[in-house]
N, C-alpha and C positions, 0 to 999 in steps of 0.2 A: 314266413318272412325270410327273404333272402339275406338281408343285411342284419346281422345280429349285433352290430356295433351300438346301435341306438339303445336297445334294452340293456346291454352290458353297461353302457355309460350311465343310464338311469339307475341301475342297481348300485353302481359305485357312488353316485351322488347321494343315494339313499343311505348307504353305509356311513358316509361322512356326516350327513345330517344327524343320524342316530348317535354318532359318537359325540357330537357337539351339542346335542339337545339339552343336556343338563345346564348349560350356561346360557341358553337362549331365553329371551323373555317368554312369559306364559302365552301371550297371543301368538307368537311365532310357532309354538309347538302344535297349534291346531292346523297349521298349513300343510302338514305332511303326514302320511301314515307312518313313516319311519320314526317320527318324533313323538308319536302319540303314546308310546310306552311310558315316557316320563310323566304322563298325566295320570297313570294308574298305579304308579309305584306306591305301595302302602306305607313304607317306612324308609327312613334314612338313618345312618349312624355317623354324624359329623365328628364324633370323638369316641368316647367310651359309652355314650348313652344312645338309646334308641328313641327316635323322634317319629311320632305318627304324622303322616302327611294327609292332606285333604285330597280325595279323588274328585275328578271333574267329570262326573257321569253324564251330565246334560251335554256338555261339549263333545264328549266322545260319542254319544248317541247321534248327535247332528253330523259329526264327521263320518260315522258309519253309514248313515243314511245317504249323505252326499256321495260317498265313495261307491256305495252299491248302485246308486242311480247312474253314475258315470260308467261304472264297470259293465253293466248290462248292455247298453248300446254298443260299446266298443267291442265286446266279445261277439255280439251278434254280427257286427260289421265284418269282423275277421272270419266268422264262420261262413259268411256268404261270399267271401272273396274267392275268385277262381284259383284253383291251385292244383 
């Protein structure tokens, strides 16, 4: 890829999404792979106590499947580009 500005901008947007993921609604965390970590965090400590959190394995499995399905054709397209 000649212009690296697009992937760089996408990475910076992803970093910002991951920083603000804890304050996002639950449904919004499923929209990005950068915010998915907040769905698998096993515990939180809001004060001096440790609180167990629910993991959302079904949603993460769907997110992984969709991501893999989209990743395969995109990488294949880039592999077949003249370069």
